[in-house]
C-alpha positions, -999 to 999 in steps of 0.1 A, spaced: 426 472 -67 416 493 -42 377 500 -40 364 533 -25 350 511 9 383 505 20 391 472 9 399 447 -18 383 412 -30 380 387 -2 389 352 -16 357 341 -29 355 375 -50 387 371 -64 374 334 -79 346 348 -90 363 374 -112 389 345 -123 366 326 -133 350 356 -157 387 361 -172 389 322 -179 355 324 -198 367 355 -219 396 332 -226 376 306 -240 360 333 -262 392 345 -274 399 308 -285 369 306 -307 376 341 -321 349 363 -305 349 404 -308 359 424 -279 332 441 -278 306 407 -281 327 393 -250 326 427 -228 290 427 -232 281 392 -228 301 393 -195 291 427 -183 326 445 -181 342 474 -199 358 465 -233 392 481 -222 396 448 -193 386 425 -225 415 439 -244 437 439 -215 429 402 -209 434 395 -246 467 409 -244 477 389 -213 463 358 -226 482 361 -262 512 365 -239 511 343 -213 479 319 -221 449 310 -194 477 311 -169 482 346 -170 446 354 -164 445 333 -132 443 352 -98 473 361 -80 457 358 -47 458 388 -20 482 418 -26 484 418 9 496 381 13 525 380 39 558 380 21 573 353 45 559 318 49 556 302 83 587 284 80 604 314 71 590 336 99 600 308 123 634 316 112 631 347 118 621 347 149 650 327 159 670 355 146 650 380 166 655 359 196 692 360 193 690 395 201 699 428 183 737 428 192 743 396 171 729 414 144 756 444 149 732 472 171 747 486 206 715 484 222 689 458 229 662 471 212 644 459 182 626 485 160 606 480 129 631 494 108 660 467 124 632 441 115 631 450 81 672 451 80 673 413 93 646 403 67 665 417 38 696 402 53 683 367 56 656 363 30 663 387 3 634 403 4 621 440 4 593 454 24 580 485 40 581 490 81 542 491 77 544 456 63 569 445 88 545 457 115 516 438 101 537 409 95 548 409 132 516 417 140 497 389 125 520 363 144 514 377 183 540 404 183 533 440 201 552 468 210 571 468 240 565 485 272 586 491 304 576 465 327 579 492 358 581 530 363 613 549 359 632 550 394 634 589 392 596 594 385 581 621 412 548 607 414 531 640 432 547 661 405 533 639 382 493 642 399 500 683 405 507 682 367 475 662 358 454 687 384 463 719 373 482 720 342 462 696 318 429 710 321 445 743 311 464 725 281 432 702 272 404 734 273 424 758 254 429 734 226 394 728 216 378 759 226 360 778 199 356 817 205 336 842 180 353 843 147 373 815 154 353 794 130 337 797 94 304 787 107 304 812 137 272 832 130 275 869 135 253 896 149 238 917 116 226 949 139 
């Protein structure tokens, strides 16, 4: 469930919502009507209808919280195994060069754990465990420092100013002279 504020429910709020659903389950067992339950629990009748249907199909266990929707798909022990696989290098897994990309890590996760996850989920998983993107440890030998400084001094200011420059008539908020 998504909320306008950009987040979901924290663990405490999920627990509170689960208690409301379980309270509704007790009322279902007593035969109370949906409208009465909705009014007493201060929820919509549609939610109560959905909960009743789940309660009929799966009992109270069906109404239990399933946890955070963003929980990691790999357990700590599985992630430890993933780290071992990554330490072996990409060549062992069939790639010619020695670069680990997110899509390659995604493929390794699929092959070894039979899980599918998005590239963004792979990034979040790696980031959560302290991994970061790789940057070269030194500059390229071919780099011409004088040319870089010249470009920064002469070319970049021209590019930077023309990008954000506002001229009369270039914006819908521009005032016009009414002479």
